[in-house]
C-alpha positions, 0 to 999 in steps of 0.5 A: 147140724143139730146134734141128736141129744140137744142135753149133751154139752158139746165137745171141749174145743170143737167149734171156733171160740170154744174154750181148749179141753185143759181150760174146761178141765181146770175149771170143772176141777174147781167147780164140778158140775154135780149130778142129780140136781141143783145142790145149791139150796137155795132159800128163795126164788131167784130174781136173776135168769141167766139162761138167755145168756146162753145161745145156739144151744142147739148147734154143735158149738154153743156160745159161751159168756165172754170175760169183758175186757177191763177199763183202763182203771182196773190194772193190778201189779203182777205178783213178783218181788223179794217180799212176795217170795218171802210171804210165799214160801212161809205160807207153802212150808206151813201149808196154809191156804190163802183167799188171795190164791183161792178167790183169784184176788186181783192185789195178791201181787201187791199186798204180798210184796208188801208183807200183807195176806189173808189167811183162808182156815177150815181147808180149801173147799166150800159147802156154798156155791155163790154165783161170783166166788172162785173158792172150790166148791164140794164136800170138805175134808176132814176138819184139821184141829191142828190148823190153828197151831200151824197159823199163829206159828206162821204168823209169828214169823211174818211179823205183821202189825195187823192180819186178816183171816177169812174161811170157806163155809163149813154147813156141814159141821154142827157149829159152822167150824165156829170152835176152830175159829175162836181157837185159831184167834186166841192162839194168834192173840197169844203167839203175836201179841203185838199183832192185831187180829181182823177175821172175816166170817160167814153166817154160820147159818144164823146160829146164835151161839156159834157166832157167840163163840167167835165173837167171844175170841174177841178179834180186834175187827170182826167182818161179814160181808153183806156182798150184795143188794137185797134184790140181787141175793137170790141169784148171788148168794143162794144159801144165804139171806139178807136179813140174816146177814144184817142179824150177824152184824147186829150181833158182832155190834152188841158184843162190842166189837169193831164191825165191818162189811163189804159189797161188790158192785157191777153184778146187776145192782142199781146205785139207789140200791147201794144206798138203800144197803148202806142205810139197812147196814147202819140201821141194824148194826151201827157197823163201823167199816164199809168196803166197796169194790168192782165185781170181776167174774173169775171164770165163764161158769160165774156170773157176768159183769153187769157194769164197769163202775167209774172211780168217780162213783166209787168215791161217791159211795165212799161219801155217801157211806161217810154221811150215814156214820160209817168210820171208814169206807174203802171205796174203789174199783180193786177194793176187796174186804182185806184190801188195806186192812193195814194201811202203809204210813206213806199215803198218796191222797187226803182221803186214804190218810184219812181212812188210815188214821181212822182205821188206826183208831178202830184197830186201838178201840178193838184192842181196848175192848179185848183187854177190857173183856180179859180184866173182867174175865180174871 
């Protein structure tokens, strides 16, 4: 039977296979459907049309995209254990956010159990609405100026050798949060002198002054993710620009910093486009580190998975990246930007051992660069 008003969505739980009301409520709480039109402010014409993915819109029970079953090589460790509980306790006590939790990272169980977490600053609400990301979007809360102190205090308790810090986008701020970024890096260096700091930042809307503010804090490694190939940007990152991200990486490298970027595959790109991206990144910035991982669809409201990339293809991506001059390439189904950022001493393969040694050299380069910069400022 056809609804009288086809534009009205079906009632949650109506019809076979429809999601239940609780599931819909949880999803909409993280990704509310705004009134009054598109809030994504796309920077160009979308290159991917998804309307054909939804079938029988006139029927009482609309069809939904199904999250595909993962292949055998995509099995993550279940969270738990003493190390996991200790890290969770510190994060909860200091009211910190982690991208591990907010983005539903598949490696959280493994990383937290060995004492590695990626801290997320500038709150937990992003002003952008990328089609792949599970961090909630909307109007962020007021800026928390005490956050840098709390992050530094919590990291001092964790006693890590290496930390990764990332953030949501805060496009409503005049500097995109650059001042908070710089203070956070400086406070962590002061509180944890033996800890190397890796940061993963947004594009600050291309504001070179804001970018330089962050660069001048001298993190040991600075990263900005390309996320996807040029053709897919309009659909995957509607508020970002491919060329702008390349320019951000170029400014990092021009500032003398160890530079890192990452992409996900399986979202609609072709292998030849991945190679083109590797060439573009090297030509623009001579970036040092590349990460390549499988896209995993967080919810039914996100972009669908186009393909499961086989581990052998990930191994080939790594060889392609190293051949183009990247000093390190982490490439595998479960690889994420911060995955194995601080490698374990015992490695299971020659390629992993090689990655570990290369990462250690790059971190030492970052420390030397910061020490040289500090000396020149005295």
